[in-house]
N, C-alpha and C positions, 0 to 999 in steps of 0.2 A: 372328506367330511370332517366335522368336528370330532366325531368318535375316532376317526382314523388318526388325526393329529394327536389326540390324547393317547392313543395306543402307542404311537411311536415315541412320544415323550416318556410314557411309563416304562417302556422297554429300555430306552437309553438311560434313564435315570437309575433304574435298578441295576443296570450293568456296571455303573460307576460308583454307586453309593448305597448298595444294598444293606450293609451292616448298620449304617446310621439310620436308614429308613426303618428297618426292622425293629431297632431299638425304640424309635419314636412310636411306632404302632403298638409296641408292647406297653408303652406308657399310657397312651390314650385308651387302650383296652383295659386298663386297671390291672395289669398282670406283672408289674415289676416285682412285687413280693414273691410271687410264684416262681419266677425265673432267676431273680437276682438276690433274693433274700430281703425279708422285711426290715432288717437292721441296716441295710445299705442305703445309699443316697445317690443322687445325681444332681448335676447343675443344669438348670434350664438356661441354656447359653444365651438365649435371646434377651433375658433380663438379668442374668447373673445370680438368680436365686438358687440356693442349695436346698434340695427337697428330699425329705425322707421317703423311701419307697412305700412304706405302709401308709403314711399320710397321703401320698400321691394317689395310691390306689383307692383310698376312701373318697378322695376328691373326685376322681374321674368316674368311679363306680356310681357315685351319687348322680352324676350327669347322665350316665347310662340308664340307671333305674328310672330316672325322671323322663326319659325319652326326649330330652331337651333338643338334641341334635336332629332327631327324626322330625320333631315338630317344626323346627326351623327350616329344614330342607324340603318339607312338604308344603310350605307356604307358597302361594303363587308369587311370581315376580311382581313388583320389584323387591319385596321383602325376602322371598325365597329365590333360589338360583334360577336363572333363565333356562329354558329347555336345552339350548345349545351347550350351556355349562354342564348340565346333567349328561349330555352326550359325551362331552370331553372326559368327564369323570368315569363314565362307563368304559370308555376306551383306555383311559389311564390305568384303571385297575386291571383290565384284561391284559394290557401290555406288560405291566409289572409281573403279573402271575405267569405270563407266557415266558418271560426271561427266566424266572425261577424254575419253571418246568424244563426249559431248554438246557439248563446247566445240570439238570438232575436233582433239583431240590437243594437243601442246605449242604448236603455232602459234596455237591459239585462247586460250591463257592470257594474261590481261591483266597479271598481276604481272610487272614488269620483272626480278625476280630470277631467273626461270626461263622466261620466254616464249621458245618456240622452241628450248629447250635439248634436246640429245639424251639427257640423263640423266633426263628426265621420261618415264617409260614406264608401261605397265600393271604392276600388281603381282600376285604369286601369293600363295596362302595361306601358302606357306613363307616368303615375304618378311615377312608379318605376324608369324609366329611368331619369326622371327629378330629382329625389332624387340622383341618381348616378352622375348626372351632377353638382348638388349642392356640392357634396363632391369633385369632380374634381377641382372645383374653390375655395375650402376652403382657400388656401393660396395665392390666386391671386385676382380675382374679388370679392371673398368672403369677403375680408377685406375692400372693397370699395362699398358695396351694397348701403349704404346711399349716398355716394358721387356720384354714378352713377345715382341712382334713383331720386336724387334731383337736378342734374345739370341743370341750366338754364342760357341762355345768359344774359349779362348785359342789363339793360334797355337803350333805346336810350338816349343819353345825360348824361349818368351816369358819375360822375366825376372820373378822374383817381385816383386810390388808391395810398397811400403812397408807397415809394420804399420798396419792401419786404426785410425782414431780413432772408436770406436763411439759415444762420448758426443757428439761433434760431429755424427755422422750422425743420432743420435737427436734432437738439438736441431733439426736442419734438417727432419727429417720431422715433428716436432711442430709447428713453425712453419707448414709447408706444409699440414698436416692441418687446422689451425685456420682456414685461409683458404678451405676448401671452400665452393662457391657455394650450398650448400643449407642451409636452416634452417626454422624455423617457430615459431609460438605456437598453443596451443589451450587453451581453458578449457571444461570441462564442469561445469555447475551441476546439482545435484540438488534434490530437493523442499524441502530445508531452507534453500535459498539463493535461492529465487525467490518472487515475490509470489503466483503462481498455484499453487504447490506442484507444478509439473511440471518436467521437465528443460529445460535450455537449453544451447545450444552456441555458442561463438565459435571459428571455424576461420580461421587466418591463416597459411597456408604462405608462406614466403619462398623463392620459386623463380625460376628464370631468366625474364627478360622476352624473351629471345632464344633461338631454337633449339628443339630437339625436346622439351625438358622443360617447355614451356609447357603450361598447362591449356586445355582446350576445354570450354565449358559445353554440357551436353546433358541432355535429359529422355528416359529410355528407358522405354517402356511396352509390356508384353506383357499384354494383359487377363487378369486372374486369376492371373498368374504373377510379374510384375515391374512395379514402378512406382517409379522412383528418379530423382532429379535431382541434378546437381552438376557436378563437374569431372573430366575424364579427362586423362591425359597423352596427347599426340598419338600416334595410332595404336593406342590401346587402346580397343576398343569396350565398355568397362565404366566405370561411375562409380567413381572411386577415392576421392573426397571429396565428401560430400553428405548427402542425407537421403531417407528413405522416409516413409511416412505417420506413423509413430510413433517414429522413431529418427533421430538425426543424428550424424554422426561426422566426424572430421578426423584428420590425421596430423602428427607432427613427426619430424624426422630423429633417430634414436636414436644413443646413444653406443656401442652395441655394435659390436665389430669383426666383420666377416663373413669374415675371412681370417686366416691366420697364415703368414708365411714359414717355411720349413724350411731349415736350413743343412745342406748336404750335404758330407761329407768325401770327396774324390775319390781314386781309386786313382792313385798316382804314374805319370806317363807316359800316363795315359788320362783326359783331362778329361771324357769322357762316360760314365764308369763311377764309381759311388759305392759306398761301403761301407754295408751295412745289416746290423746285428748281426754285423759282421765279415766278411760275405760280399760279394765284388765283384758289383755289380748293374748291368748296362748300362742306360743311359737309353733310353727310347723315342724314336725319331726319325721325323720325317715331312718329306719334301721338299714344299714348298709353292710353287706357281707362280701369279703374278699378272700381269695385263696392264698395260703402261705406256702413257703418253699417246701415244707414237709408234706404237703397235700391236705393239711387240715384247713379249717376256715376260721376267720375271726370276724366278729360283728361289732359295729359301733353305731350309735345313734347320733346323727348329725341334725343340726337345727338351723332354722332360718326364720326371720321376721318377714313382713311383707316388703321390707326394703331389699332383702337379699340374705345371703348366707351369714351365719354367725362366725366370727373369726377372733383369733387371739393374737395374731402376729402378722407383720408384713416384712418381707425380706429377712425373715428369721429373727426380727426384733420383737420380743414379747411385750409390746407396749399397749396392748388392748386386753388386759386380763378380764376374764369373766368372773365377777365377784357376786356375792349374794345381792348386791344392790345395782350392779351395772353389767350390761353386756353390750357388744358392738356388732353391728351388721354392716356388710359391704354392699353399698349400692354400686352396681357395675353397669355403666352405660353401654358396654359392648356385649352384655349378656344376650340380647336379642339380635345381634348384628351378623347376618349373612349377606347383607347388601354389598359388602366389600367385594364379594365374588363378581357380582354384576358390574361393579365399578371397574374392576381390572379388565373384565371381558370387553367392556365398552372402550376403555382407554387403549386396549390392544388394537382397536380399529380406528382410533381417532387420528386425524390428520392436521390438527392445529391446536395451539395453546388455548384458543377460545373454546374449541370443542372439549378439551380437557376440563376447563372451568365449568362448562355446561354439565358434563358428566358428574363432577364433584357436587354441583348444586342439586342435580336430579336424584342421585342415589344417596348422598350423605352417608357413605359407607366406609370411608377411610378410617381405620381403627386407631392408629397411633402415630401417623407421620404427616409432615408437610409435603406438599407437592411443588416441584419446580420443573418448568417445561419451556421449550423453545421450538420454533417452527420455521419453515422455509419462507414464510411471509415476513418474518422479522419481529414477531411478538415474543415477549418473555413473560412468564407467569410465575408468581409465588402465591401459594394459598395454604392456609391452615384451616381448611373446611373439613373438619374431622369430628368424630363422635365425641362430644364433650357434655358432661352433666350441666344442666341449666341452673347454675348457681351464680346469681348476680352479686356484685360487690355489696349491694345493700342487703341482700338476703344473708350473705355470709356474716355481716355485722350483727344482724338480728338473731340468727339461728346457730352461730358457732357456739359450742359448749366451751368450757374452760380449756379442754384439750384442743378444741378447734381453734381457739384464739391463739394458742401457742403454735400449732402446725401451720396455720394460715400466715402468721407473722414470719415463720422460719422458711417455709417452702411453698406457700400459696395453696396448701391443701386444706379445704374446709373439713371439719368434723361436725356434722349437723345434729341438732336435737331431734332424735327419733321419736320423741314422745308427743310431738305436735304436728298436726296435719299442715299447719302453716309453713313448716320447714321442709316439705316435700319439694323435689326439683320442679321448676317451672317448665313451660313449653313455649317455644316461639311459634307464631302463626305459620311460618314457612318451614318448620321442622318436620321432616318425614317421620321421625321417631319421637313419641312423647317423652318428655323429660330431658330434652337436649336443646342446644342452641341451633337455630337455623342459619343458613348462609348469610342472612342480613346482619347477623351479629358475630360473624367470624371474619378474620382478617384475610385479605387477598389483594394482590397488585397485578395489573397487566400493563407492561411498559415496553418502550421501544429502545431503552438503553440497557439496563441490566437489573437483575435481582439475584440475591444470594442468601443462603442460610447455612449456618454451621452449628445448629442445635441450640442457639440462644432463641429467645422468643421472636415473634414476628416484627417487633418494634423497628429494628434497624435493618430490615431486609433490603432497603434502598435508602441510604442516608439522605437523599434529596426529598424523600417522601415518607417520613416516619409514620408508622401506623399506630394510632392511639385511640383510646376510648373503649377498649374491650374489657371484658370481665377478667379479673385477676387470676381466675382458675385456668384461663387460657395461656397467660404469660405475663411477665412483668414489663413495664414500660419506663423509659427514662432512667435506667439503671446501667451500671457498668457492664460492658460486654466482655465475654471471655476472650483470651488472647487469640484463640483460633479464629473467632469471628472477626476480630480486628485485623489479623494477618490477611485474611481473605479480602477484606474491603481495601486494605492498603495496596495489595498487589493488583487488584482490578483498577483502582483509581490511578495507580502509577502508570499502567499501560494506556489508560485513556487520557492522561494528562496531555495538554497541548494538542488535542484533536487526534490522538493515536487511536487505532482500532485493532482488534484482535484478528489474528489468523488462527486456524485450528491448532497449528503447531505451538503457537504462543500460549494458547489455553492449556495445552498439555504441559508445557514448560512451567506454568504456574504451579502445577501440582508437584512435578518431579524436581523442581528447584530445591525442595526440602529446606526452605528458609526457616530459620528458627527465630521466631519473633521475640521471645523473651530475651534471647541473646542480642538481637538487634537493639532492643531497648536498653539493655543493662550491661553488656559485655565490657564496654570501656570503663564503666564505673567499677565493675568487679576487678578489672585489672588494676585500676588506680588504688582500690582498697587493698588488693593483694600486695602491691608494692609499698604500701604505707605501713604494713604491719611492723612494729618495732623489732629489730633484729632479724627480720625475715621469718618470724614465727607467728602462726595463726592460732587463735584459741580453738579448742574443740571440747566436746563433752568429756573426753578422756585425758585432757591436758594439752599443753602446747605442741604444735606440729610445725616442723620446718616446711616452708612453702617451696623451697628448692627452685627449680626452673619453671614451676607451674604458671607463674605470672606471664612469662614469655610465651608459654604454650597457648594460653588463652588469648594473648594479644595477637598471635599468629593464626588463630582458629578462623576458618572461613565463614563462621556463623551459619553453618548448614548442618544438616544431619545426613550427609552423604556417607557412603561406605568408607571413603578415604578422609573423612573429616577428623582432624586431630585436635583434641580439646573438647569435643562434643560430649564425651562421657563425663569428664570432670565438671563441665558446666551443668550437665543434667543432674548430677548428684548434688551439686551446690544448690541448684534451683529447687529441687525436690525438698530439700531441707529448709531453705530460706523462705519458701512460699508459706510456711506455717506461721510466719510473722505477719499475718494478714492485716492486723490493725495498724501496723506502722511500716508496711513494706515500701510504700511510695511516698515521695515528698510532694509531688503534685497530684492532688486528688482527682477523682472523676468529676468531669464537668458535662452537664447535659448539652452544653453548647459546643463541645468538642468531644463527642463520645468515641470517635475512632482513635483518637490520639491520647486519651486519658483513661486511667491514671498512668503516670510515668515518673521517671527519675527515682532510681533505687535509693533507698535510705541505707547507705553503707555504714552509718553510725549505729544502726540498730544492733544490739548485742546478739540477737538471734541470727541476723544476717552475717555478722562477722564469724560467729561460731559455725555457721553452716559451711563456710569455706574449709575450715579445719576438719570438720566432720566428713566433707566430701573427699578430702585427701586421704583420710583414714579408710573410707569406703573403698577407694581404689587400691590402696595398699592391701587391705584385707582380701580383696578379690584377685590380687596379683596382676593388676592392670597398670601399666606405665601411664603417667599423666599425658603423654603424647601418643598414646595408642590410637590407631585408626578405629573409628566406630565399628566398621565391619568385622574387626577381629573379635569383638566381644558383644555383638548384637546379631544373634543367629537363631533361626527357627530350628529347633532340635526335635525331630519327630520320633515316635516310639520305635520305628524300625531302624533308627540310627541316622537317617537322612538329616543332614545339617546344612542349612543354607543361610548365608548372611543376607540381611535386608536393610534397605535404607528407609528413611522416615523416622519419626520420633513422636513423643507424647503430644497429644493435642493440647494438654494443659500448659505446655510451653509455647503454644502458638504455631506448632508445626502443622501445616495444612494437610500434609500427607501423614495422617495420624496413625501411629503404630503403638499399641499399648503393651510395650515390652515390660515384663516383670523383672525386678532386680533380684539376682541370686548373689548373696553375700560372698560366695566363694568362686563364682564364675562370671559375674557381670550379667549382662542382658542375654544370657544363653539359656534356652529352654523352649518349651512349647509355647508359641505365640497364641494367646487366647483370642484376641480380636484386634482388628485394625482395618486398614484399607482392604476392600474385598473386591466387588465387581466394579471396576473403574471403566468409565466410557467417556470419550470426547466425540461429539457428533456435530458435524456441520452439513450444510445443504448448499448445493450449487445449481439446483433447478433442473438437473437431468434425471431426477427420479431415483438416483442411486446415492443415498447419503454417504458422506465421507466420514467414516467412523474408525476409531482406534479403541481397542478394548484391552482389558487386563483382568483376569481372574487370579488374584494374587496367590491364593493357596492352591490353585489348579483344580481341574474338573473332578478328579476322582479321589475317593477316600481310601482306595485299595492300594497298598504299597507295591503291589505287583503289577499295577497298571502303568502303561507308558504315560498316562496323563495324571499321575500322582503328584508330580513336582515339576513338570515341564514349564508351565507358566510361572511358577515360583522362581525358577532359575532365570527365566527371561526377565521377570520383574527385578530380580537382584541385579541384573546387568543393565537395567534402565531401559529395557525394551518394551514394545507394545505389539499387540496382535492386530493386524489389519482386518477391519471388519468387512464382511461380505454380505450383501443383501440382495442385489439383483441377480436374476437367474443365471446370466452368463458368468458373473463373478463367483457365484456358488459352485457352478460346474467346474470352473478353473481351479478352485481351491479344494475340491472334494478329494479326500484321501481314500475313502472306501464307501460303498453303498450296501445296505442290507434291505432287502425287500421282505416285508412281513405280511403274511396272509393268515388271517385268523377269523 
């Protein structure tokens, strides 16, 4: 039954990830201050936001007091969860609690991160749904938890602030938004692009290696009703990325915004009253109380307009100050969205890309990702049918405030005039949820050759059929694509050139080739520049630097980010510094007529480009890294227990398809805890026998417990360039089974 499969999932998940799960449930219960201290903070790994514990507790306690989750889960389907999902959640919670009881409670946990900790407790079904809601808000209110939980009106008599610099605020927000910790690649091949004439998929989400947004591999089977395998985010007893018998799918983070701030004009002398169509309108207030670490309580009154919660910051940037004249409210399109649970439940049973498209159109519940799918009939699907505020380009022009004009120009985010009813979100006739775009105004493609996405907008998901004419809040069109997008398109087109077609192995090789597209575009120019420095001396911020044999090292570099690639570290440090010369980096500018191959031709005469080379040499010397050191000697995942594993791949910003977001340590190189990168990877093909040919890799491994045999096993396999053979059909599962546990409860 669905309850049974949820039970098994909950038991297995708790056994491998109990500490991360318990920490997450502490967050959504608004108990971080109680257990971890009100002055502490945590990183919401799914979006990179650093959140103060006390502000987080006020944010989540307000949701609890409002009974928001209860109201959403009590709605009948399709807005509320289907009965089968409720059965799965009932089983999941029982399985989680059963495992905790079986080990003797917190005292029996072996993971040192939470062994014996009082915040490890049984969970309720409501806890599970609160976790689901946290994920729904990840790309909307989730980026403003601090700014909502801390928002307070100005003190009476507070002086008016200086005139805001909206352009500077927009630049800061744009820079911070670009650093969000979530990304992905996916390629879906149709029958015209594969050797066997059937569909094929590569899914490569770049997600956190740490925290609650890790993936967990599972195979969920309810005989005659569901048979699906893949990865789920921790705490969600559904497969979110994976394959069924005849269809495989993945996701990439979409460029659509899920929220818009509204600027409120306040009534003089009353900072909690705003004008709406000229009528003074009091904000809604709620006193929220949370428990502190010493057992005492603290209360704070939080406010909202009819648009949503009052906020003062996004991603830690205090660019929405609450002044005597102005406040800001967050309109969150995902605030009423539990439809995504029904979406994934139905996709977990779908057998074709066309079925997936129907599910997308029917539920309109995807909260923040694109969908890419392929099937055994040879269809390939790209779709950004996701929950997006209905703000047309025309409405943005009319309703953007001065702040909105700046943010809309910088990063496509409208900030709307909250004092006029004419500036409320619109609604499409085919939209399930008021205030959103319907499928008729969202981009999608169904093709027989290929579609791909690497976190740029929908526009160039298929260069032969660019998607245009959509609202700018969804994505930009006819603009330069990121190097990772271009790299993926180049590799696919190279394979298909001259009538070539992919095998599953060739699709895997596309990822593990670790081609470094920035290097392919510019390495020869950099070598020429290096060899032209007068006297063999490069400029740097700290003075002249001898280039030594570094020119020859770069010339011999294989232009990959493999473990044994010599010169990769030097080039990466150079590019990291040179890329700041954005205005003059390229000699050949972007052309809408050749978007895959432009811009190109590095401007080696740019002073910042020349200095970047000397600075890169200084970086390596400071870290004790020889210029010809293999990448794997200084790119390692170093875990808290001391486990250290080298890994291949590199920054997506340099066009490495196998993106790994290694942080630079000035004394050690790229050695430290890898925060995010390639995560649950899958290549899936179909040969018509009912048993998909799949290869998978969970790069960080299944368990977060350093004492588990599955803590780093797949990470070591990934390091060596290996894959895990997927098993789906009953005979294959039986042959691959290592152990069986029968649960009766």
